[in-house]
C-alpha positions in Angstrom: -11.7 -4.3 -8.8 -10.8 -2.2 -11.9 -10.5 -4.2 -15.3 -7.2 -2.3 -15.9 -4.3 -4.6 -16.6 -1.1 -3.4 -14.9 2.2 -3.2 -16.6 5.0 -5.4 -15.2 8.2 -3.3 -15.3 11.9 -3.7 -14.4 14.7 -1.2 -14.1 18.2 -1.0 -12.8 18.0 1.1 -9.5 21.0 1.7 -7.4 22.7 -1.0 -9.3 20.0 -3.6 -8.5 17.1 -4.9 -10.8 13.8 -3.9 -9.2 10.3 -4.9 -10.3 7.1 -3.1 -9.8 3.5 -3.2 -11.2 2.3 0.0 -12.9 -1.4 0.5 -12.7 -2.4 3.3 -15.0 -5.8 4.9 -15.5 -7.0 5.7 -19.1 -5.5 9.2 -18.8 -2.1 8.9 -17.2 -0.7 12.4 -17.9 -2.7 14.2 -15.2 -3.2 11.3 -12.9 -1.9 11.8 -9.3 0.4 9.0 -8.4 0.3 6.6 -5.3 3.2 4.5 -4.4 1.9 1.4 -2.5 4.6 -0.5 -0.7 4.2 -4.0 0.9 5.2 -5.5 4.1 8.5 -7.3 5.2 8.2 -10.7 3.5 5.6 -9.8 1.0 5.4 -8.6 -2.6 3.8 -5.8 -4.4 0.9 -7.9 -5.6 -0.6 -7.7 -2.1 -1.7 -4.3 -3.2 -3.8 -5.6 -6.2 -7.1 -4.7 -4.6 -6.1 -1.4 -3.5 -4.4 -0.5 -6.9 -7.5 -1.6 -8.7 -9.7 0.5 -6.5 -7.6 3.7 -6.8 -6.9 3.4 -10.6 -10.7 3.2 -11.0 -10.8 6.6 -9.4 -8.2 8.1 -11.5 -5.0 7.5 -9.7 -1.9 5.9 -11.0 -0.5 3.4 -8.6 3.0 1.9 -8.5 3.4 -1.3 -6.5 7.2 -2.2 -6.0 8.7 -5.5 -5.0 11.3 -4.5 -2.4 14.9 -5.7 -3.1 15.1 -9.4 -2.1 11.3 -9.9 -2.6 9.1 -11.2 -5.4 10.7 -10.5 -8.8 13.2 -8.0 -7.6 16.9 -9.0 -7.4 18.3 -10.5 -4.2 21.0 -8.4 -2.7 24.6 -9.7 -3.0 25.6 -7.7 0.2 22.5 -8.4 2.5 24.0 -6.7 5.6 24.5 -3.5 3.7 21.4 -3.2 1.5 18.6 -4.9 3.6 17.8 -1.8 5.7 15.4 1.2 5.6 18.0 3.8 4.4 18.9 1.7 1.3 15.2 1.0 0.6 14.6 4.8 0.7 17.4 5.2 -1.8 15.7 2.7 -4.0 12.4 4.6 -3.7 14.1 7.8 -4.7 15.6 6.1 -7.7 12.4 4.7 -8.7 10.8 8.2 -8.6 13.6 9.6 -10.6 13.2 6.8 -13.2 9.5 7.4 -13.5 9.9 11.2 -13.3 7.5 11.4 -10.4 7.6 14.9 -8.7 4.9 14.3 -6.2 3.4 11.1 -4.9 1.1 9.9 -2.1 2.5 7.0 -0.1 0.6 3.9 1.2 2.9 1.5 3.2 2.0 -1.7 4.9 4.2 -2.5 7.9 7.9 -2.2 6.5 6.4 -0.2 3.6 5.2 2.3 6.1 8.5 2.5 7.7 10.1 3.1 4.3 7.7 5.9 3.7 8.4 7.4 7.0 12.1 7.5 6.3 11.4 9.1 2.8 8.9 11.6 4.1 11.3 12.9 6.7 14.0 13.7 4.1 16.7 12.9 6.8 18.2 10.0 4.6 17.3 11.2 1.0 16.4 15.0 1.3 14.6 15.3 -2.1 12.0 12.5 -1.1 10.6 15.0 1.5 9.4 17.4 -1.2 8.0 14.4 -3.2 5.7 12.9 -0.7 2.3 14.6 -0.4 0.8 12.3 2.2 1.8 9.2 4.1 -0.6 6.3 5.0 0.9 3.9 7.6 -0.9 0.5 7.5 -0.2 -0.9 10.9 3.2 0.7 11.3 4.6 3.1 14.0 8.0 4.7 14.7 8.5 2.1 17.5 7.3 -1.5 17.2 6.6 -4.0 20.0 9.6 -6.2 20.6 7.8 -9.5 21.1 6.0 -9.0 17.8 9.3 -8.3 16.0 10.6 -11.6 17.5 7.5 -13.5 16.1 8.0 -12.0 12.7 11.8 -12.8 12.7 11.0 -16.3 13.7 8.8 -17.1 10.7 10.5 -14.9 8.2 14.1 -15.8 8.8 13.5 -19.6 8.2 10.8 -19.9 5.5 9.4 -23.4 5.3 9.3 -25.4 2.2 6.4 -27.7 1.2 5.8 -30.4 -1.4 2.7 -28.7 -2.9 1.4 -25.2 -3.5 -1.8 -26.2 -1.6 0.3 -26.8 1.5 2.0 -23.5 1.1 -1.4 -21.8 0.8 -2.4 -23.5 4.1 0.7 -22.1 5.8 0.0 -18.6 4.5 -3.6 -18.8 5.7 -2.3 -19.6 9.2 0.6 -17.1 9.5 -1.3 -14.3 7.8 -4.6 -14.8 9.6 -4.3 -11.4 11.3 -4.8 -9.8 7.9 -8.5 -10.3 8.4 -11.0 -11.6 5.8 -9.8 -12.7 2.3 -11.8 -14.5 -0.2 -10.6 -18.0 -1.4 -9.6 -16.4 -4.7 -7.5 -13.7 -2.7 -5.7 -16.3 -0.7 -4.9 -18.2 -4.0 -3.6 -15.2 -5.7 -1.6 -14.2 -2.5 -0.1 -17.7 -2.6 0.7 -17.9 -6.2 2.1 -14.5 -6.5 4.6 -15.1 -3.7 5.8 -18.7 -4.3 9.1 -19.9 -5.6 10.2 -23.5 -6.4 13.3 -24.8 -4.9 15.9 -27.0 -6.7 14.5 -30.0 -5.0 11.0 -29.3 -6.4 9.5 -28.0 -3.1 7.8 -24.6 -2.9 8.6 -21.7 -0.5 7.8 -18.2 0.0 9.2 -15.9 -2.6 11.8 -13.8 -0.9 15.5 -13.9 0.3 15.7 -15.4 3.7 18.8 -13.1 4.3 16.5 -10.1 4.3 15.8 -10.8 7.9 19.4 -9.9 8.7 18.1 -6.3 8.7 17.1 -6.9 12.3 20.6 -8.2 13.5 22.9 -6.0 11.3 20.7 -2.9 12.1 19.1 -3.8 15.4 17.3 -0.6 15.8 16.3 0.0 12.2 12.7 0.3 13.0 13.2 2.8 15.8 12.5 5.9 13.8 11.1 8.6 15.9 13.5 11.4 14.4 12.1 10.5 11.0 8.4 10.6 12.2 9.1 13.9 14.0 10.3 15.5 10.8 7.1 14.7 8.7 5.3 17.8 7.6 2.6 16.2 5.5 -0.8 14.5 6.4 -0.5 11.2 8.0 -3.1 8.5 8.5 -2.5 5.5 10.7 -4.6 2.4 10.0 -4.1 0.2 13.1 -5.4 -3.4 13.2 -7.5 -3.4 16.3 -5.8 -6.6 17.4 -2.3 -5.6 16.3 0.6 -6.9 18.6 3.1 -4.7 16.6 1.6 -1.3 17.0 0.9 -0.8 20.7 -1.4 1.9 22.1 1.5 3.4 23.9 3.2 4.0 20.5 0.0 5.4 19.1 -0.4 7.8 22.0 3.2 9.0 21.5 2.4 9.5 17.9 -0.4 11.8 18.8 1.8 14.1 20.8 4.9 14.3 18.4 5.7 15.3 14.9 2.6 15.3 12.7 0.4 14.4 15.7 1.5 17.5 17.5 0.8 19.6 14.3 -2.7 18.3 13.9 -1.8 16.4 10.7 -2.3 12.9 12.2 -5.5 10.8 11.7 -6.1 7.4 13.0 -8.6 4.6 12.2 -8.7 1.3 14.0 -9.6 -1.5 11.8 -11.8 -4.2 13.4 -11.2 -7.9 12.9 -7.7 -7.4 11.9 -4.2 -7.6 13.6 -1.0 -7.1 11.8 -1.7 -5.9 9.2 -5.1 -5.1 7.5 -5.0 -6.5 3.9 -6.5 -3.4 2.3 -8.9 -5.6 0.4 -12.4 -4.9 1.5 -14.7 -1.9 0.8 -14.4 -0.1 4.2 -10.5 -0.2 4.1 -10.3 0.7 0.4 -12.8 3.7 0.9 -10.8 5.0 4.0 -7.6 4.9 2.0 -9.0 6.6 -1.0 -10.8 9.3 1.2 -7.5 10.2 2.9 -5.6 10.4 -0.4 -8.3 12.5 -2.1 -8.3 14.8 0.9 -4.5 15.3 0.7 -4.6 15.7 -3.0 -7.3 18.5 -2.7 -4.9 20.3 -0.2 -2.2 20.2 -2.8 
């Protein structure tokens, strides 16, 4: 990974304090920018390996913490703000704040859904012109219902433990489908997504109310109209063992929207379920090759 030290940044966006890591190459002025957005119950620090890899090849990488996750503010009105349309507004506000006219988008799971909504322009029209390419890391416009139930089961009631070591063991179990992570990567994943409760125990670093997205907005992840409206190159990285992105959804993606227009690529990632961790050379190289190709088209 690059030796570049990212900047830890905060800003008021749409009335909420949002945190992100800003990974900048030596020459930022001409650097193409990538927004790397994490999954449902995770934080922007999941993207450290990817950001380090891309910044070493001349890209600037912005890794936000979604509202209610990591160091970003928790929503005081969860039923209104924990939904894809508001996350897209936050993404737009972040681009405005950073004066980003064009970006490549890499999104894991929920981050991919946010990117799909942004790239369509149906919710926030000016985001459509901003996004140059969209990489979906184990995300599709329609997700398997049993897998969503599994995710809701662990995300809505995060456990608490006496020690960080016990929390790491929990993460190693629940995120086993990510594929191979080194011991150091598991430790960083744990330490960057841990908060201590008033009773001294530790728990994952997110607002449990964020799971109300699935009850207040039951079909929030059924986003075929957004996918159909995308006009930029798309790469789907699908975990070969994913229970969230089913082959039937992949086949539909091939015949609609960017798939029908010949702008969809797909790579199955062996040894992973939901979702590849984007932390090993084969995955990092695939992401970079796709972004570089899209950048060359621009």
